[in-house]
C-alpha positions as CSV (number, residue, x, y, z in Angstrom):
1,M,-9.2,13.1,8.3
2,E,-6.1,10.9,7.8
3,G,-3.7,11.3,10.8
4,K,-6.2,12.9,13.0
5,P,-7.8,10.9,15.9
6,P,-11.7,10.0,15.5
7,P,-14.2,12.3,17.3
8,R,-15.0,11.2,21.0
9,R,-18.7,11.0,21.7
10,K,-20.5,9.4,24.5
11,P,-23.2,7.3,22.8
12,K,-26.8,8.1,23.4
13,S,-28.0,4.6,23.0
14,L,-26.9,1.0,22.7
15,A,-26.8,1.5,18.9
16,G,-24.0,3.9,19.2
17,Y,-22.0,1.4,21.3
18,L,-22.6,-1.4,18.9
19,E,-21.5,0.9,15.9
20,A,-18.3,2.1,17.7
21,L,-17.6,-1.6,18.5
22,S,-18.3,-2.8,14.9
23,R,-16.0,-0.3,13.2
24,P,-12.7,-2.0,14.4
25,V,-14.3,-5.5,13.7
26,F,-14.8,-4.6,9.9
27,Q,-11.5,-2.8,9.8
28,A,-9.4,-5.6,11.1
29,G,-7.0,-6.4,8.1
30,M,-8.3,-3.6,5.9
31,S,-7.6,-0.2,5.1
32,W,-9.7,2.4,7.1
33,R,-10.3,4.3,3.8
34,V,-12.3,1.2,2.6
35,I,-14.3,1.1,5.7
36,D,-14.9,4.8,5.7
37,A,-16.2,4.5,2.0
38,K,-18.6,1.7,2.8
39,W,-19.7,2.6,6.4
40,E,-23.0,4.2,5.5
41,D,-24.0,1.2,3.5
42,I,-22.7,-1.2,6.3
43,R,-24.7,0.9,8.8
44,G,-27.7,0.4,6.7
45,G,-27.2,-3.3,6.3
46,F,-27.0,-3.7,9.9
47,A,-30.2,-1.8,10.7
48,D,-28.5,1.2,11.9
49,F,-26.8,-1.0,14.5
50,D,-29.8,-1.4,16.5
51,P,-28.6,-4.2,18.8
52,G,-32.1,-5.8,19.1
53,K,-32.4,-6.1,15.6
54,V,-28.9,-7.1,14.8
55,A,-29.0,-9.7,17.6
56,G,-32.1,-11.2,15.7
57,F,-30.4,-11.7,12.6
58,G,-30.4,-15.2,11.2
59,L,-29.2,-17.0,8.0
60,P,-31.4,-15.0,5.8
61,D,-29.8,-11.8,6.9
62,I,-26.3,-13.2,6.8
63,D,-26.9,-14.4,3.1
64,R,-28.3,-10.9,2.3
65,L,-25.2,-9.1,3.6
66,L,-22.9,-11.5,2.0
67,S,-24.5,-11.1,-1.4
68,D,-24.6,-7.2,-1.3
69,P,-21.4,-5.7,-2.9
70,R,-21.7,-2.6,-0.9
71,M,-20.9,-4.5,2.3
72,I,-17.6,-6.1,3.6
73,R,-18.5,-9.6,2.6
74,S,-16.7,-11.4,5.3
75,K,-19.1,-14.0,6.9
76,A,-16.7,-14.1,10.0
77,K,-16.9,-10.4,10.6
78,I,-20.8,-10.3,9.9
79,E,-21.3,-13.0,12.4
80,A,-19.0,-11.5,14.8
81,T,-21.2,-8.3,14.7
82,I,-24.4,-10.4,15.3
83,D,-22.7,-12.1,18.2
84,N,-21.3,-8.8,19.6
85,A,-24.9,-7.4,19.5
86,Q,-26.1,-10.3,21.6
87,T,-23.3,-9.8,24.1
88,L,-23.9,-6.1,24.3
89,L,-27.5,-6.6,25.2
90,E,-26.6,-9.3,27.9
91,L,-24.1,-7.0,29.4
92,D,-26.4,-4.1,29.4
93,A,-29.0,-6.1,31.1
94,E,-26.6,-7.7,33.6
95,H,-25.0,-4.3,34.7
96,G,-28.0,-2.0,34.4
97,S,-26.5,-0.1,31.3
98,F,-23.7,-0.8,29.1
99,A,-21.9,2.3,30.3
100,R,-21.9,0.7,33.8
101,Y,-20.4,-2.4,32.4
102,L,-17.5,-0.5,30.9
103,R,-16.8,1.3,34.4
104,S,-17.1,-2.0,36.3
105,H,-13.4,-3.0,35.8
106,G,-10.7,-1.8,37.9
107,S,-8.5,-0.2,35.2
108,F,-8.1,0.4,31.6
109,E,-6.1,-2.7,31.2
110,D,-8.8,-4.8,32.9
111,T,-11.5,-3.3,30.7
112,V,-9.4,-4.1,27.6
113,A,-9.0,-7.7,28.8
114,D,-12.7,-8.1,29.4
115,L,-13.7,-6.6,26.0
116,K,-11.4,-8.9,24.3
117,R,-12.8,-11.8,26.2
118,Q,-16.5,-10.7,25.7
119,F,-16.3,-9.6,22.1
120,R,-15.4,-11.2,18.8
121,F,-12.8,-9.7,16.6
122,I,-11.7,-7.2,19.3
123,G,-8.0,-7.1,20.1
124,D,-5.9,-4.6,21.9
125,T,-6.2,-1.9,19.1
126,G,-9.9,-2.4,18.5
127,A,-10.5,-2.1,22.3
128,Y,-8.5,1.1,22.5
129,Y,-10.3,2.7,19.5
130,F,-13.7,1.5,20.9
131,L,-13.0,3.0,24.3
132,Y,-11.6,6.2,22.9
133,V,-14.5,6.9,20.5
134,V,-17.1,6.2,23.2
135,D,-15.3,8.7,25.4
136,E,-14.2,6.3,28.1
137,P,-10.8,7.0,29.8
138,V,-7.8,5.9,27.9
139,P,-4.1,6.5,28.3
140,P,-2.4,8.7,25.7
141,H,-2.0,6.6,22.5
142,G,1.6,7.0,22.3
143,E,2.3,5.9,25.8
144,W,-0.1,2.9,25.5
145,F,1.4,1.9,22.1
146,A,5.0,2.1,23.4
147,A,4.3,0.3,26.7
148,A,3.3,-3.0,25.1
149,P,5.8,-4.7,22.9
150,G,4.2,-6.4,19.9
151,R,1.5,-4.0,19.2
152,G,3.3,-2.7,16.2
153,R,2.7,-4.3,12.8
154,R,5.5,-6.3,11.2
155,P,5.9,-5.9,7.5
156,R,3.9,-8.4,5.5
157,G,5.8,-11.6,4.8
158,T,8.3,-11.5,7.8
159,D,8.3,-13.3,10.9
160,G,10.5,-13.3,13.9
161,K,12.9,-15.9,12.4
162,A,13.3,-14.0,9.2
163,R,14.2,-10.9,11.1
164,R,16.7,-12.8,13.4
165,R,18.4,-14.2,10.3
166,T,18.7,-10.8,8.9
167,S,20.1,-9.4,12.0
168,A,22.5,-12.4,12.5
169,R,23.8,-11.8,9.1
170,A,24.4,-8.1,9.6
171,A,26.3,-8.8,12.8
């Protein structure tokens, strides 16, 4: 499925929203192929992303997930998923539904900004991915990507200073 956008589906339950929100959390800094290969096991480890169950995970559950080689064994990402389940339940209760929360913002940009504020490990790209796969309105990817400088990735091992020095030498 490389090069093709993921399918868009309106979740039928909060578990669908939590799963869609958790994919970019686990993908951050990793290959999508690794995440795809482990996703069924990750889903199982997180109780099929049932937010009520995941929100109740404690230290024994974190230790269980960290010791399971089938998981992405990042304590920060595991804890973020648990915190995100708690936040999802709170927003669902506050707004009468999570879908209503998503539509409570004035624009795509406002929704992205609030997702980044509310949820751990969610940045611009993760928020775009999440809104896309849960079938919320998003701008065309090419336009969105081009509209905001800094969304592109720099090659590893480079920073702004290194690039400027290279440019200055070439001039």
